[in-house]
N, C-alpha and C positions, 0 to 999 in steps of 0.2 A: 088616589095617588098611584102612579104607574112606575114600574122599574125604569122605563125610559126616562121619565122625569128626574128620577134620582141620579141617573147617569149624567144627564145634562147638568143638573145642579152641581154635582161633584166636579165636573169638568170646569164649570165657571169658577168654583172655589179655587181650583188649582191654578187657573189662568188669571183670575181677578180682572178679566177683560172679556166682554161679550163677543166682540168681533173675533178675537183670537180663539175663544172657546168654540164659536160657531164654525170657524175654519177647521179646527181640529176634529169636530164632530161631523164635518162635511154636510152642514145644513146652513140655511140662511140665518143671518143675525136676527131679523124680525121674528122668524119662527122660534128661535131659541128664546128670545125675550118673552114671547107669548107663552111658551111652556113654563117659564119661571114665574110669570104673573099668575098663571093658573095654579101652580104649586103653592104660591104664597096665599092665594085665595082659599085653597083647601085647608091650609094650616092656620090661617087667620092672623098671620104676623108677617112682616117683611123679613126677607132672608138676607137682603143686601142693603147697605147704605149706599145711595147713589149721589156722589158729589161731583158734578160735572161729568167728565169722562172717566173718573176714577170710581171704583167700587170697593167696598169692604164688607166683610161678613158680620151680620148682626149676631146678637147672643142666641136668638132662636135659630139662625142659620148655622152657627157653630155646633149647636146641639144636634140639629138635623144632619150635619156633615158627619159627626161621630157615628150616628146610627146608620146613616147611608153607607159609610165605609164598611161597617160590620156586615150589613145586609148584602152588599155587592160582593164582598169577599166570600161570604158564605155561599152565595149563589154560584160564584165561580168554582168554589170547591165542589159543590153539588154537581155542576156540569162536568167537571173533571172526573168525579167519581163515577158518574153514569157512563162517561166515555170510556173509562178504564174497564168497567164491567162489560160494555158492548164489545170492546176489543180484547176481552179476556186477559187483561193485565192485572186484574184483581177479581175477587168473587169467592163464593162458597157454594158447595153442593152437598146435600145430605142424602145418602142412599141407604135403603134397607133392602137386603137380599136374603134369599133362602140360604140357610147354613151350607147346604150342598153347593150352591152357586158361589158363595163366598170362598169355598175351598178350591174349586178347580177352575173357575172362570174369571172371577173378579180380579185376582192379583195381576194377571197379565194385562188386563184392560186398564187397571189403575196405573201401572207402570208406564204404559203407553200414553195415557192421558196426562200424567204428571210430566212426562218428557216434553209433550207439546205445549202444555199450559202450566208451567212451574209455579206461577203465582196464585193459582186457584187452590183454596183450602178444601180438602175432601174429608168427609166423615162417612165411613161405611160400617153399618151394623148388620150382624148376622142374626136373622129373626125368622120365626115361622110365618106362614102366610097370614094368619089371623092378626098378628101384631104389626105386620107390614101394613095391612089395610087400616088398622086402627091409627097408627102413627101418621099415615098419609092424610087421613081425614082430620086429624088433630093439628095438622100443619107442622109436624116434627120432621117429616121427610119431604124431599122434593120429588124423589123417584123411588119406586119399588121394583124389584126384580123377583117375580114369583110365578106361581101357577096362574094361568089365565082363567078368569071368571067372567065369561062373555055376557052373562046376564046381570052383571053388577051395574046398578043404576047410578052409582056415585063415582065410579072410576072409569077412566079410559085405559085401553090396553094396546100396546104395539107388539104383535107376535114376533118372537125371535127364532125359536126352534122347538122341536119336540123331543122329549127324552123317553126312552124305554126303561123298564125296570128289569132287574136281574136278581137272581138268588145268590146269596153268599153263604157258603157252608164251610165248616172246618175241613182242613185239608185231608183229614183221615176219616171223614164222614162217608157213609155208604153211597151217597149220591155224588161224591167228588169225582167218580169215574165217568159221570155223564157229561155230554157236551151241550145238550139242550134238555129242558125239563118242561113238561106241561104245567100250566099254572095250577091245575086241579091236584097236583101232587102235594100242594101246601095243605091240603085237607088231612094229610097223614104225617106231616112233619112237626117237629117241636119248634114252634115259631117264637121268635123274640121280635116284637114289633113296637112301633110308636103307639102312644095312646089313641083312643078313638076320636079325641077332640082335634087331632091334627088333620089338616086337609089331605095330606098324603095318605094317611090311614083310611080316611073316608073314601078317597078315590079307589084304593085297593079293595075296601069292603064292597063298594058298589060293583066293581068289576067282577069280584068273586061271586056276588049274588046273581049276576047275569049268567054265570056258569052253574047256578043252582047249588052252591055250597057256601058255608059261612067260614070266613077267615078268622080263626081263633088264635090267641096268643097265650102261651103258658107264662110269659113274662112281658111286661110292657116297660119300656125305657124311654125317657124323654129326649135323649140326645143321640144323634147318629154315631158319634164317637163311641159312646157306651155300647150301642148295638154291635158295632164291629168288634169291640174288645170282647164282648160276651161270646161272639162267634169264634174269635181266635182262641178263647179259653175252652171251646168245645161245648158250650152250654146249649147251643141250638143253632138254628139257621135264621137268616133275616132276609128281607126283600127291600131294596132301595134303588134309587135311580142309578142306572148303569154307569154314566160318566163319573159319578161320585165314587162308586165302588172301584172303578178302574184307577181313579186318582189315589184312593186309600189302600189299594191292594198290597197285601203282604204275603210272605211265603207260608203263612198259617191259614190262609183261606183260599177257597176256589170260587170263582165267579162263574155262574152258569146262566146263560140267557134263557128267558121264559118264553113259551109259545102257547098257542091255542086259546085265544090269541094273547099276545103279551100286553100287559097294561102299559099305557103311555100317558104322558102329561105334557101339556103345552106350557112353555115358559115364555114370558114376555115382560115388557116394561109397563108398569102401571103408574098412573098419576091422577090427581083429582080432576074431574071434569070441569071445564071452564076456568081452571086456575092458570094464571100466567106462569109459564115455564121459563125460568131465568136463563140467560145466555150460557152460563156455565153448565147448567143441567142439559140444555139443548146440545151442547158440544159433546157431553158425555154420552148422550143417546146415540149420536152419530158415530162416535168411536166404538161403542159397544156393538152397534149393528154391523159396522165394518169388520170388527174382529170376528164376530160370529160368522159372517159371510166367508171370511178367509179360512177359518179353522174348523167350523162345525157343519155348516150347511153345504 
């Protein structure tokens, strides 16, 4: 049984006349009659009573008409829904982004995206890189915005930009008078850092190891907000992505660029390899790339 046959059958039911139905369908009357005969053969019962030139719907035909109407209505709704998605008049996109990115980058992109596509529902979660990767693989996110892991065999990445790291110190700290600081200075400072399980901390640890010293923390805190608050209270110093520190800057801290050399991290869009990226997510990628080109790179 084919959709085309159901459409032909429904039209005949509406016209109760094969010639009129054929004209409406823009096919020949013999072709229409043949398709109805094939349909009746597949069902095993006549669908129409044929009395001379007049026809009427049989009991089996009436039952098929009810189901055909439901099927064709549902198919039309599906086609319309897909068309709406393709034209971005409806849809949904789930995004997971680093907490730093959520703070200083995502709000402007979301506002711009929502202005262009007001009927798309967005969900943005601030997460660490580990959870972004996990949720992408579990299908809970469409896109991730995080540190690039170029050797990841399960995710694809689109590079966006590179962030450098800076030191945040209390405004009355002895280092606050400095304009630049070598990274090796962190060997002598009272550091408040993210735990070792965080990708950012692993990156910093590795970078410091390349300079032959171990990055130690007297206090580990799991959120960037708490790190900055501790620095504002004068508890110690911290190292975070420079754009985030600039965004969160207050009159209680001094931000000092690091040198020799400064640690950096690549930020990009991640998604599961070979997974279909829906139209709403594709549009977000384009808007994010455009915004980065205009404001960062």
